[in-house]
C-alpha positions, -999 to 999 in steps of 0.1 A, spaced: 365 445 -208 335 426 -223 298 431 -219 273 405 -207 235 405 -213 215 388 -186 180 376 -197 155 369 -169 118 360 -171 98 363 -139 62 352 -130 51 366 -96 86 357 -83 95 374 -51 130 361 -55 136 383 -85 149 414 -67 173 393 -46 185 375 -77 194 408 -94 209 423 -63 230 393 -56 243 393 -91 253 430 -87 269 424 -53 291 396 -66 301 408 -101 338 413 -106 336 448 -121 357 435 -150 327 435 -173 297 456 -181 264 438 -171 230 446 -187 199 430 -174 168 424 -196 139 414 -174 102 407 -179 84 409 -146 48 395 -148 28 400 -116 -6 407 -102 -17 439 -84 -5 437 -49 25 415 -55 48 446 -53 78 430 -69 103 458 -78 140 463 -79 155 475 -46 189 478 -64 197 503 -91 219 505 -122 253 520 -115 287 528 -130 297 539 -165 302 518 -197 336 502 -199 342 505 -161 322 476 -148 288 492 -153 255 476 -145 222 485 -162 187 471 -154 160 473 -180 127 458 -171 92 455 -186 64 448 -161 31 431 -172 0 425 -152 -12 389 -155 -29 374 -175 -11 397 -200 20 381 -215 17 347 -198 40 319 -209 77 312 -203 90 318 -238 68 348 -243 84 362 -212 119 354 -224 111 370 -257 101 403 -240 133 402 -219 154 393 -250 141 425 -266 164 445 -243 195 430 -259 218 457 -274 247 439 -289 265 427 -258 294 403 -263 280 375 -241 245 362 -232 235 347 -199 200 332 -197 187 326 -162 156 321 -141 143 347 -116 153 326 -85 191 324 -86 222 332 -65 258 337 -76 294 330 -66 319 358 -62 332 371 -96 306 350 -115 309 371 -146 347 368 -149 345 331 -143 319 326 -171 339 346 -196 370 326 -187 351 294 -191 338 304 -225 374 313 -236 387 280 -222 364 261 -246 374 284 -275 410 276 -268 401 239 -271 389 245 -306 352 246 -300 339 273 -323 307 284 -305 305 271 -270 271 272 -253 276 263 -216 247 249 -198 242 226 -167 216 222 -140 232 244 -112 235 233 -76 207 244 -53 201 271 -27 172 270 -2 158 297 21 161 296 59 133 305 83 142 342 79 140 340 41 178 342 37 195 322 10 215 292 20 238 280 -8 244 243 -13 276 240 -33 291 207 -42 320 197 -19 340 189 -51 328 202 -84 318 176 -109 305 183 -144 271 169 -153 255 162 -186 218 159 -194 203 124 -197 170 114 -212 170 80 -196 146 86 -167 111 85 -184 116 76 -221 79 71 -226 74 109 -222 94 114 -254 73 88 -272 41 106 -262 50 142 -266 85 146 -284 95 163 -251 121 142 -233 124 140 -196 157 156 -185 179 148 -155 215 157 -145 240 128 -147 277 129 -139 298 134 -170 324 107 -176 360 117 -175 369 138 -206 333 143 -217 326 180 -222 294 178 -243 258 177 -231 227 166 -249 204 195 -240 203 226 -220 191 238 -186 167 267 -194 177 284 -161 214 285 -169 229 292 -204 260 312 -211 273 318 -246 282 346 -271 258 374 -278 246 360 -312 224 337 -291 200 367 -290 192 361 -326 175 328 -317 145 347 -305 123 327 -280 92 311 -295 62 328 -278 40 298 -283 60 277 -259 42 279 -226 66 259 -204 71 222 -211 95 216 -240 114 248 -237 147 231 -230 148 206 -258 136 232 -283 163 257 -272 189 229 -275 178 219 -310 175 254 -322 210 264 -308 227 233 -322 212 236 -356 223 273 -355 259 262 -350 263 264 -312 282 236 -294 265 224 -262 290 219 -235 289 215 -197 303 239 -171 337 235 -156 329 251 -122 299 263 -103 289 300 -109 252 301 -100 227 284 -77 190 277 -84 160 275 -61 144 242 -70 110 228 -60 126 217 -27 96 209 -7 99 241 13 66 257 23 50 283 1 50 308 29 88 307 26 94 305 -11 63 322 -23 67 304 -57 37 310 -79 28 290 -111 7 301 -140 -11 267 -142 -24 273 -106 -33 309 -110 -49 307 -145 -57 271 -151 -80 276 -180 -57 300 -198 -27 278 -192 -45 247 -204 -51 263 -238 -16 277 -239 -1 243 -231 -22 226 -258 -9 251 -284 26 249 -270 28 211 -273 13 213 -308 41 237 -318 68 213 -305 52 185 -325 50 207 -356 87 218 -354 102 184 -348 78 162 -368 79 185 -399 115 195 -393 106 232 -396 134 256 -403 130 294 -397 115 319 -373 109 303 -339 121 269 -352 153 252 -364 185 268 -377 203 263 -410 239 256 -400 232 220 -390 203 196 -396 179 181 -372 193 147 -382 227 159 -369 211 170 -336 194 136 -333 227 119 -337 244 142 -312 217 142 -286 205 106 -288 169 113 -299 149 100 -329 120 124 -336 106 101 -363 105 69 -344 100 87 -311 127 68 -294 155 78 -270 187 65 -285 212 82 -262 243 60 -256 272 84 -258 294 98 -230 
């Protein structure tokens, strides 16, 4: 029996309790699950866990650890992830999610099996990431899952808006079907990462407000020795900006609630991205030492010096 740490940041997200409860309801009980959650809300939001920890270690136990902040304290996506990451206690595996997710039955066992599959292929440190299929909410607020009729792996492409990378060193990311036999992906989905527990050592950079999180995580993980691969089956679902009314989704955003604060954070955040990639910074909050940024550029198809998207591989 293995243990899995689940890291979730949440900003005024009323889907958070349902996300955790669905994960608990659909776990296999083959593994111990520990949640590390940062719940940032405003007075009156009343977002709390309706489901409780249960079981005993080594017998499919589930434990929920949560820190609650009152906005504007602890705003920012990576600061929130950093607080949630602080609950990590040496678990075997690490699952990074968003606060608005749903799960397939036995999701934990499927993810562990997937990771072991890649290990058997000779991939030393698989980091599994992909943009998950969607779920929406019906008129009663109940989740409606939208699984693919036939699963197909996707990789992350930077081809959609290459000028964004030129301007900011933050590439635009979109899911593209992976060609037959291609298991690698150029970057990560911030809302779905599964890998071994040592990922907790890549502590989130608290200066990153929102934009740029995914490419920075990808570069930091790759240069720390992780191998970025795509999923082999669906295990989670994500609530995207689907055009559903606010009254249904109740999705809040920092930039709408605290525009002045977020503008300053976003300026500092983008400057931090520029600093790390332009100066090739190694160390705390930046790149690792196992591989170089040059190697990541070749792997991902990005040139941080010329500010060009060079992605041509599978």
